[in-house]
C-alpha positions as CSV (number, residue, x, y, z in Angstrom):
1,M,111.9,0.2,11.6
2,D,114.7,2.8,9.6
3,R,111.8,2.6,6.9
4,F,109.4,3.5,8.9
5,I,110.5,6.2,10.4
6,S,111.6,7.6,7.7
7,E,108.7,7.0,6.1
8,Q,107.0,8.7,8.7
9,S,109.2,11.6,9.5
10,G,108.8,12.8,5.6
11,G,108.8,16.6,5.1
12,V,109.1,16.8,8.6
13,S,112.2,18.5,10.1
14,R,114.3,16.1,12.4
15,E,113.4,19.4,15.4
16,D,109.9,18.5,15.0
17,F,109.9,15.1,14.6
18,A,112.0,14.7,17.6
19,A,109.5,16.6,19.8
20,S,106.4,14.3,18.6
21,I,108.4,11.7,20.1
22,Q,109.5,13.1,23.0
23,M,106.0,14.3,23.5
24,V,104.7,10.2,23.4
25,I,107.2,8.8,25.6
26,E,106.1,11.6,27.9
27,E,102.7,10.8,27.3
28,V,103.0,7.5,27.9
29,M,105.2,6.7,30.3
30,L,103.6,9.1,32.4
31,A,100.1,7.2,32.6
32,S,101.9,4.1,33.2
33,I,104.1,4.8,36.1
34,R,100.5,7.1,37.7
35,R,98.4,3.2,37.2
36,L,102.0,1.8,38.8
37,L,101.9,3.7,41.7
38,G,97.6,3.8,42.0
39,R,98.6,0.1,42.5
40,H,101.1,0.1,45.0
41,P,100.7,3.3,46.6
42,S,104.5,5.3,47.0
43,R,105.9,7.9,46.9
44,N,109.0,7.2,47.1
45,L,109.7,6.3,42.8
46,G,112.8,3.8,41.8
47,L,113.4,4.0,38.0
48,A,116.2,1.7,36.1
49,G,115.7,1.0,32.3
50,G,117.2,2.9,29.2
51,I,114.1,4.6,28.4
52,F,115.2,6.6,31.4
53,A,118.0,8.2,30.4
54,N,116.5,10.4,29.3
55,V,116.6,13.4,31.6
56,R,114.2,14.9,30.4
57,L,111.1,12.0,30.7
58,N,112.4,11.6,34.1
59,R,112.1,15.5,34.4
60,V,108.1,15.8,33.8
61,L,108.2,11.9,36.5
62,A,109.2,14.7,39.1
63,E,107.2,17.7,38.2
64,R,104.0,15.7,37.9
65,L,103.5,12.9,40.0
66,P,102.9,12.3,43.8
67,L,106.0,12.2,44.7
68,D,108.4,12.9,47.8
69,E,111.3,11.6,46.2
70,I,112.5,9.9,42.6
71,F,115.3,8.5,41.7
72,I,116.7,7.0,38.7
73,F,119.8,3.9,38.6
74,P,122.7,5.4,37.1
75,A,123.6,2.4,35.1
76,M,120.2,2.3,33.7
77,G,120.4,0.7,30.5
78,D,121.4,-2.7,29.9
79,E,125.5,-2.5,32.1
80,G,123.4,-2.2,35.2
81,L,121.3,-6.3,35.0
82,P,124.6,-7.2,36.6
83,M,123.8,-5.1,39.4
84,G,119.7,-6.4,39.0
85,G,120.8,-9.6,39.1
86,A,122.2,-9.2,42.1
87,L,119.3,-7.4,43.8
88,A,117.6,-10.2,42.9
89,L,119.1,-12.8,44.5
90,L,119.0,-11.3,47.4
91,L,115.1,-10.2,47.8
92,R,115.5,-14.4,46.4
93,Q,117.4,-15.6,49.3
94,D,116.8,-13.0,52.3
95,G,113.0,-12.0,51.9
96,I,111.8,-8.4,51.3
97,S,112.2,-7.4,55.2
98,R,115.5,-8.3,55.0
99,W,116.6,-6.2,51.5
100,L,114.5,-3.3,52.5
101,S,116.3,-3.0,55.8
102,E,119.8,-3.1,54.0
103,R,119.0,-0.1,52.4
104,R,121.2,3.0,52.3
105,P,121.7,5.7,50.1
106,L,124.2,5.2,46.4
107,R,127.2,7.5,47.7
108,D,128.6,7.2,44.0
109,V,129.6,5.1,40.9
110,Y,133.1,4.8,40.2
111,L,133.3,0.8,39.8
112,G,135.3,0.5,37.3
113,R,138.8,0.2,36.7
114,D,141.4,2.0,38.4
115,H,144.6,2.4,36.8
116,T,146.2,4.9,38.7
117,G,149.8,2.7,38.9
118,A,150.2,3.7,35.4
119,I,148.6,7.0,34.1
120,D,151.8,9.5,35.0
121,T,154.2,6.6,33.7
122,A,152.2,6.3,30.1
123,L,152.1,10.2,30.1
124,A,155.9,10.3,30.8
125,A,156.3,8.8,28.3
126,V,154.9,10.9,25.3
127,A,156.8,13.0,23.6
128,G,155.9,16.4,23.7
129,V,154.2,15.8,27.4
130,R,156.1,18.5,29.7
131,R,155.7,18.4,32.7
132,S,155.0,22.1,35.3
133,G,155.9,23.5,38.7
134,E,152.0,24.3,38.6
135,D,150.3,22.6,42.3
136,P,148.3,20.8,39.3
137,I,144.6,22.4,42.0
138,A,145.7,25.8,41.2
139,G,147.1,25.4,37.9
140,A,143.7,23.6,36.4
141,A,141.6,26.2,38.2
142,R,143.6,29.1,36.1
143,R,143.8,27.3,32.8
144,L,139.6,26.6,32.9
145,A,139.5,30.0,33.7
146,G,141.2,31.2,30.9
147,G,139.2,29.2,28.5
148,E,141.5,26.4,27.9
149,I,139.7,22.4,28.5
150,G,141.4,20.3,30.1
151,G,140.5,15.9,31.1
152,I,140.1,15.0,34.3
153,F,141.3,10.6,34.8
154,T,141.8,9.9,38.2
155,G,140.3,7.0,40.5
156,R,138.1,4.1,39.1
157,M,136.1,4.8,36.3
158,E,132.5,5.3,36.4
159,Y,130.0,2.8,36.0
160,G,126.6,3.3,33.3
161,P,126.8,6.3,30.8
162,R,127.3,9.5,32.3
163,A,130.7,10.9,32.5
164,L,130.8,12.1,36.8
165,G,134.1,13.5,37.8
166,A,136.4,10.4,36.8
167,R,136.7,10.9,33.4
168,S,135.5,13.8,32.6
169,I,136.3,16.9,30.3
170,L,135.9,20.1,31.7
171,A,135.4,23.8,30.6
172,N,134.9,27.4,31.6
173,P,130.9,27.5,31.2
174,S,130.6,30.8,31.4
175,R,131.5,31.7,27.9
176,R,128.7,30.5,24.9
177,E,131.3,29.7,22.5
178,T,132.7,27.4,25.1
179,H,129.4,25.0,23.6
180,D,130.4,25.2,19.9
181,A,134.2,25.4,20.5
182,L,133.8,21.6,23.0
183,N,131.2,20.4,19.6
184,E,134.1,21.3,17.7
185,R,136.9,19.3,19.1
186,L,134.3,16.7,20.2
187,A,133.3,15.8,16.9
188,R,129.5,16.5,17.9
189,T,126.8,18.2,17.5
190,E,123.9,21.4,19.0
191,F,121.9,18.6,19.9
192,M,124.1,17.4,22.6
193,P,123.9,19.9,25.3
194,F,126.7,19.9,28.0
195,A,126.4,19.1,31.6
196,P,127.4,21.4,34.6
197,V,128.6,20.1,37.8
198,V,127.8,21.9,40.9
199,T,128.7,22.0,44.9
200,A,125.9,20.3,46.7
201,A,126.5,23.9,49.0
202,R,125.9,26.1,45.8
203,A,123.2,23.6,43.6
204,A,119.8,24.3,44.9
205,E,121.2,28.2,44.5
206,V,121.9,27.8,40.9
207,F,119.0,25.6,40.1
208,H,115.7,23.9,41.1
209,V,117.7,21.0,42.9
210,G,115.0,19.7,45.7
211,A,114.2,17.1,47.7
212,V,112.6,15.2,45.5
213,N,115.5,15.6,42.6
214,A,118.3,15.9,44.5
215,E,119.3,12.4,44.1
216,A,118.9,12.4,41.1
217,C,121.0,15.1,40.7
218,R,124.1,13.2,42.4
219,F,124.4,11.3,39.2
220,M,122.7,13.6,36.5
221,T,120.1,11.3,35.1
222,I,117.6,14.9,35.2
223,T,116.7,18.4,33.9
224,C,115.5,21.2,36.1
225,D,115.6,24.4,35.8
226,V,118.3,27.2,35.9
227,R,118.1,29.9,37.8
228,P,117.0,33.0,36.5
229,Q,119.9,35.1,37.9
230,W,122.2,32.4,36.9
231,R,121.1,31.4,32.8
232,E,122.7,34.2,31.6
233,R,126.3,33.6,33.9
234,I,126.6,29.9,33.0
235,P,125.6,29.8,28.9
236,A,127.3,26.8,28.1
237,V,125.2,24.7,29.7
238,V,122.4,25.9,29.7
239,H,119.9,24.1,27.6
240,V,117.6,25.3,24.8
241,D,114.4,25.3,27.5
242,R,116.3,27.0,30.4
243,S,116.9,23.5,32.2
244,A,120.2,21.7,32.3
245,R,121.3,18.0,34.1
246,P,123.1,19.1,36.8
247,Q,125.7,16.5,38.8
248,I,126.1,17.3,42.5
249,I,129.2,16.5,44.1
250,E,130.6,16.6,47.2
251,R,134.6,16.2,48.3
252,D,134.2,12.9,50.1
253,I,133.1,11.3,47.0
254,N,136.0,12.7,44.7
255,P,138.3,15.2,45.8
256,L,140.7,16.3,43.3
257,Y,136.7,17.1,41.4
258,Y,135.8,19.0,44.0
259,D,138.6,20.8,44.8
260,I,139.0,21.9,40.6
261,L,136.1,22.6,41.1
262,S,136.1,24.9,44.6
263,A,139.5,26.9,43.8
264,F,137.5,27.6,39.7
265,E,134.9,29.3,41.8
266,H,137.7,31.0,44.0
267,A,139.0,32.7,40.8
268,T,135.5,32.8,38.7
269,A,132.6,33.7,41.3
270,L,131.5,30.6,39.1
271,P,130.4,27.9,41.2
272,V,129.7,25.7,38.4
273,L,131.9,24.1,35.4
274,V,131.3,22.3,32.0
275,N,131.4,18.1,32.9
276,T,130.9,16.3,29.3
277,S,132.3,12.9,29.2
278,F,135.5,12.6,28.1
279,N,135.4,10.5,24.6
280,V,134.8,11.5,21.2
281,H,131.6,11.4,19.4
282,E,130.6,7.8,19.0
283,E,133.8,6.4,20.7
284,P,133.5,4.8,24.0
285,I,134.9,7.5,27.5
286,V,138.3,7.0,27.8
287,N,139.3,4.4,30.7
288,A,142.8,2.7,29.9
289,P,145.3,5.4,30.0
290,E,146.6,5.2,26.3
291,E,142.7,6.0,25.7
292,C,143.8,9.6,27.7
293,I,146.8,10.6,26.1
294,Q,145.7,9.9,22.5
295,A,143.0,12.5,23.3
296,L,145.4,14.9,24.4
297,V,147.7,13.8,21.5
298,D,144.6,14.3,18.9
299,R,144.0,17.7,21.3
300,R,140.9,17.0,22.0
301,I,141.8,18.5,26.1
302,D,143.9,21.2,26.5
303,F,145.1,19.9,29.7
304,V,144.1,16.6,31.8
305,V,144.6,16.0,35.6
306,T,145.8,12.9,37.4
307,N,145.3,11.7,40.6
308,L,147.7,9.0,42.3
309,G,144.9,7.5,44.1
310,C,144.9,10.7,47.4
311,T,142.0,10.8,49.2
312,S,142.9,14.1,50.9
313,A,144.5,17.1,49.5
314,P,146.5,16.5,46.7
315,T,150.6,16.1,46.6
316,A,153.0,17.3,44.3
317,E,152.8,13.5,42.8
318,V,149.6,14.6,41.8
319,G,149.3,15.6,37.7
320,H,148.2,18.4,34.7
321,A,149.4,17.5,31.0
322,H,148.9,19.5,28.7
323,A,149.8,18.0,25.0
324,G,150.4,21.5,23.5
325,P,148.2,24.2,21.8
326,A,145.2,23.3,20.4
327,R,144.5,25.2,16.8
328,G,144.6,28.7,17.4
329,R,145.9,28.6,20.6
330,H,149.7,29.3,21.3
331,S,150.3,27.9,24.9
332,P,153.3,26.6,25.9
333,L,153.7,22.4,26.7
334,N,153.7,21.4,30.0
335,Q,152.2,19.0,31.8
336,L,151.4,19.8,35.7
């Protein structure tokens, strides 16, 4: 396959070659799904499979098929097979009528390991990491507004390939150079754009979010246009085609995450933060405390916000750590 692709791409720019593959994927999948919808008429489309990690493809399907709603299972690749197996068993066991009658919206995918009890203890044991007396929500918002890059480590890890606020890196979207700084810190390339997180109350104001794509946007599995009046205000999350891959968040899903976003909005009048996965390129998303600490010590991030499991307003135990100034910065060592 490598040899075939090399032969086919000879003399073609990587951008043109990637665009050509994308065009073929979109045309083939549109034709295939139209055929399926013709055989099994429905205006609600659920998708799973690794190809649907392609968020632009999902947007094309949402916009060019006669749908009332599109939903992409958040663990759309092979990692979703255990869930598919369980659903298939229930279908065979209970029958289609019972299976459909028990459906309900998927609220979140925080199904991974929870290291809440260990993260703050582990951070406290690291030389050079100190605690700060700042309120964690206000302190994180202030740092993000000032251009620092922070991590959030809270509760159970996300299931699937998307970081959704349990193991995420957060940053200010108002500066185009934030994109470049994140790429440098995380060893990524310009081909890997960064996504925005926005509250449910403001989502449709900033992005073209509606009934068809809203549920998909909860799990960052689809792109949509950024509204013209916001494109220059949040350039770090706007793709070259003026789209973005938003995550919509509500407070009861992740209070710490939501409250930081709300405090940032209060400080900057921007209802959006950069949210990208808490990992260096080609490494897994941070899971255990040791991995979080390594990112801190390596100065991939300027600080990390942690949560001891509170589901309401943050308490004094909620933490925020800082491993010291990144290259070219002059921030004091501290931990909230």
